[in-house]
C-alpha positions in Angstrom: -20.1 -14.5 44.8 -17.7 -13.6 42.0 -20.3 -12.3 39.8 -21.2 -9.8 42.4 -17.4 -8.7 43.1 -17.3 -8.6 39.3 -20.3 -6.0 38.9 -19.1 -3.9 41.7 -15.5 -3.6 40.5 -17.2 -3.0 37.1 -19.7 -0.5 38.5 -16.7 1.2 40.3 -14.3 1.7 37.2 -17.5 3.5 35.0 -17.9 5.8 37.8 -14.0 7.0 38.1 -14.3 7.1 34.2 -17.0 9.3 34.6 -15.2 12.1 36.7 -11.7 11.6 35.4 -10.5 14.1 32.6 -11.0 13.0 28.8 -7.3 13.1 27.4 -7.0 12.8 23.9 -4.7 10.1 22.7 -2.3 10.6 20.2 0.3 9.2 17.7 4.2 10.4 19.0 5.4 12.8 16.3 8.5 14.7 15.8 9.6 16.9 13.1 13.3 18.8 13.2 16.5 19.8 11.9 20.1 17.8 12.6 23.3 18.8 11.9 26.5 16.9 11.9 29.9 15.4 11.5 31.2 12.2 9.6 34.5 10.5 9.0 35.2 6.9 7.3 36.6 4.4 9.2 37.0 2.1 5.4 40.8 1.6 5.0 42.4 4.0 2.3 39.4 6.4 2.6 39.7 10.1 3.0 35.9 11.2 3.3 34.8 13.1 5.7 30.2 14.4 5.7 29.2 17.5 7.1 25.9 16.2 7.7 22.1 18.6 7.4 19.2 17.0 7.8 15.7 17.1 8.0 14.0 14.5 10.2 10.8 13.0 10.8 9.3 10.5 12.6 6.0 9.1 13.8 4.3 6.1 16.2 2.9 3.2 14.5 0.4 3.3 17.1 -0.9 5.7 20.0 1.9 4.5 22.7 0.2 2.8 25.5 3.6 1.4 26.9 7.2 3.1 27.8 8.3 1.6 24.7 7.1 1.9 21.3 7.9 1.5 17.7 7.6 4.6 14.9 8.9 5.3 11.2 11.2 7.5 10.2 11.9 9.6 7.2 15.3 11.8 7.0 15.6 13.8 3.4 19.1 14.8 3.7 21.9 17.1 1.8 25.7 16.9 3.0 28.5 18.4 2.2 31.6 16.2 1.7 35.5 16.6 1.8 37.3 13.9 0.0 40.3 12.8 -2.2 40.5 9.6 -4.2 43.4 8.6 -2.5 44.3 9.3 1.0 47.4 11.2 -0.4 45.7 13.3 -2.9 44.2 16.7 -2.3 41.4 17.3 -0.8 38.3 18.5 -2.9 34.9 19.2 -2.3 31.4 17.2 -3.2 28.0 16.9 -1.9 25.6 13.8 -1.4 21.5 14.1 -1.1 19.6 11.6 -0.8 16.3 10.2 1.5 16.8 7.7 4.5 14.0 5.8 5.7 13.6 3.1 8.9 12.2 2.0 12.0 12.6 3.6 15.6 12.4 1.7 18.8 12.1 4.5 21.5 11.9 4.1 25.1 10.6 6.6 27.3 13.3 7.1 30.5 11.5 9.4 32.2 8.7 12.8 31.3 11.1 14.6 29.1 13.9 12.2 28.4 13.4 9.3 25.1 16.4 6.8 24.4 16.2 5.3 20.7 17.4 2.9 18.2 16.8 3.1 14.6 17.6 1.3 11.7 16.8 2.2 8.3 18.7 2.6 4.4 17.6 5.1 1.5 18.5 6.0 -2.0 21.8 8.8 -2.0 23.6 10.2 -4.9 27.2 11.2 -4.3 29.4 13.3 -6.3 32.8 12.2 -4.9 34.9 9.7 -6.6 36.2 7.4 -4.2 39.1 4.2 -4.8 36.5 2.0 -2.8 33.4 3.1 -3.9 32.2 4.3 -7.4 30.5 8.0 -7.4 26.5 8.3 -8.6 23.8 6.4 -7.2 24.1 4.7 -3.8 22.5 2.9 -0.8 22.9 4.4 2.7 22.6 2.2 5.4 22.3 3.3 8.9 22.1 1.7 12.8 21.6 4.9 15.0 21.1 5.3 18.4 19.6 8.4 20.1 17.9 10.5 23.0 15.5 13.0 22.9 15.9 15.9 25.6 13.2 18.1 27.0 14.1 21.9 26.6 12.6 24.4 28.5 10.4 25.6 25.5 7.0 23.2 25.3 7.3 21.0 22.7 11.0 21.1 21.6 13.6 18.6 22.3 17.1 18.7 22.0 17.9 15.4 19.6 21.2 13.8 19.6 22.5 10.7 17.3 24.9 8.2 17.0 24.9 6.7 13.7 26.9 4.2 12.2 26.8 4.0 8.2 27.8 2.1 5.1 27.2 3.6 1.9 27.2 1.0 -1.6 25.9 0.8 -4.5 24.3 -2.7 -4.5 27.1 -4.0 -7.4 25.6 -1.4 -10.0 28.5 0.1 -10.7 32.2 -0.8 -10.0 34.4 -0.5 -7.5 32.0 -1.3 -5.1 34.2 -1.7 -1.8 31.3 0.5 0.2 32.7 3.3 2.7 31.7 2.5 6.6 31.8 5.8 8.6 30.8 7.2 12.5 28.9 9.5 13.1 27.7 12.5 14.9 24.6 14.4 14.9 22.6 16.6 17.0 19.5 19.1 16.1 16.4 20.2 17.3 12.7 18.9 17.2 9.2 19.4 17.7 7.0 16.7 19.6 3.6 16.7 19.0 
């Protein structure tokens, strides 16, 4: 009896599959640009960052659930307003680098995704800061973000709130590190 029911169920599933259209499954990918602003909240540090970021992510697997994991890469060139000590004159500097990491996407509804991301990467900073030597550093990032569908097909508004820490792993003194809160927004094409 059980075998007959199983055979009937399998036959029905096969018949239904033959009449439904085949949809090509693919990896979830985003490519876009982000701009934003960040400010240091480290004690006695005046360091503001203006971000210009290219953002790429791709899921490890073809998403089968509402939540899935992807890797990401964010090359960036950033403008900096800083002073060695908070009371000193503010000057303009730059930084550049590449962040790599993972994102956990959660599909809330069609056209709306929430994500968390964690990453790190090598950077170069030109600003002399009392807490942190200029030159080669690592940028460690934790972020919460959202993708929101725009009227044009496959375009999404991308928002991120990022907590960032920069330091150089004691390669050069001083290495007190600098911590930031950051807000970035941009547009991403989703495939």
